[in-house]
N, C-alpha and C positions, 0 to 999 in steps of 0.2 A: 394026849390031853384027845379027848372023843368029838368027833363031828357031829355023830349023830347019825349022819348019810347028808349032809347036809352040804359034800363037797361036789362041785361037776370039777371038770377039767375039761377046756377046748381047744384045738390051734388054734393062735393067732402072730399073725408078720405083720408086720405092720408098716417095711419096709416093701414085702410080695402082697399083701394087702388079703390077706387070708384072713378072714372068721373078725373084719372086720363090723360085719354085720352083725353080727352075737355079739359082740361087745359091745358095740350100741344097742340093741335088746335089750343085754340084760344090764349094766347100767340106768339106761331108763328107767326097768321094769326094779331099782332098786333107788333110782333115788325120784323118779318123782312125785315121790308122795311130798318125800320136802318138803317142794316146789308151789305143794297146791293148797298148800297151810295159809 
């Protein structure tokens, strides 16, 4: 399955609150165009 460089890996832990800011930023980037319509 070729991803052609479209993969990013980030550390995330809801329990330890690691990476939540990066996760929120990425989710907003992905989904904000859907809500703008």
